[in-house]
C-alpha positions in Angstrom: -4.8 -47.3 -39.9 -6.1 -50.0 -42.2 -5.2 -50.0 -45.8 -8.1 -49.6 -48.3 -9.1 -52.7 -50.3 -8.7 -50.8 -53.5 -5.0 -50.4 -53.2 -4.4 -54.2 -53.3 -7.0 -54.8 -56.1 -5.9 -55.0 -59.6 -6.9 -52.0 -61.8 -9.9 -52.6 -64.0 -9.1 -52.8 -67.7 -9.7 -49.6 -69.7 -12.7 -49.8 -72.0 -11.6 -48.9 -75.6 -13.1 -45.7 -77.0 -15.8 -46.0 -79.5 -14.8 -45.3 -83.1 -15.3 -41.9 -84.6 -17.6 -43.1 -87.4 -19.9 -45.9 -88.5 -17.4 -47.0 -91.1 -14.5 -47.2 -88.7 -16.7 -49.2 -86.3 -17.7 -51.6 -89.1 -14.1 -52.1 -90.2 -13.0 -52.8 -86.6 -15.9 -55.2 -86.2 -15.1 -57.1 -89.4 -11.4 -57.4 -88.3 -12.5 -58.6 -84.9 -14.9 -61.3 -86.4 -12.0 -62.5 -88.6 -9.7 -62.9 -85.6 -12.4 -64.6 -83.5 -13.2 -67.0 -86.3 -9.6 -67.9 -86.7 -9.7 -70.0 -83.6 -6.2 -68.9 -82.6 -7.1 -66.6 -79.7 -6.8 -67.7 -76.0 -10.1 -67.9 -74.1 -9.7 -64.6 -72.2 -9.0 -62.8 -75.5 -12.1 -64.5 -77.0 -14.2 -63.1 -74.2 -12.7 -59.7 -74.5 -13.2 -59.7 -78.3 -16.8 -60.9 -77.9 -17.5 -58.0 -75.5 -15.9 -55.5 -77.8 -17.8 -56.9 -80.8 -21.1 -56.5 -78.8 -20.1 -52.9 -78.1 -19.3 -52.1 -81.7 -22.5 -53.8 -82.9 -24.6 -51.6 -80.6 -22.7 -48.5 -81.8 -23.4 -49.4 -85.4 -27.1 -50.1 -84.7 -27.5 -46.9 -82.8 -25.9 -44.9 -85.7 -28.2 -46.6 -88.2 -31.2 -45.9 -86.0 -30.3 -42.2 -85.8 -30.1 -42.0 -89.6 -33.4 -43.8 -89.9 -34.9 -41.2 -87.5 -33.5 -38.3 -89.5 -35.0 -39.8 -92.7 -38.4 -40.0 -90.9 -38.1 -36.4 -90.0 -37.1 -35.4 -93.5 -40.1 -37.2 -95.1 -42.6 -36.5 -92.4 -43.9 -39.1 -90.0 -43.8 -42.0 -92.5 -40.7 -43.9 -93.2 -40.5 -44.5 -97.0 -38.4 -47.2 -98.5 -35.2 -45.9 -100.0 -34.8 -46.9 -103.6 -31.4 -46.6 -105.2 -31.6 -45.1 -108.7 
């Protein structure tokens, strides 16, 4: 019997879970940017960090879009500018 190719292949790296909240994602993203900008990371960690940053950025944008949609629903079909009092 031939061995399957998957037994000799290295396992794929686990994708980190998304943060529980927008604030947690933003904090992780800020820390990640600081470490990327430090210039002290090896190339493979830079790539991994960039990919994680893109994932976190999408998560934050999706959360903001969801809130924007809720505001539209709350105020009818027109999105009104939010004015801080």
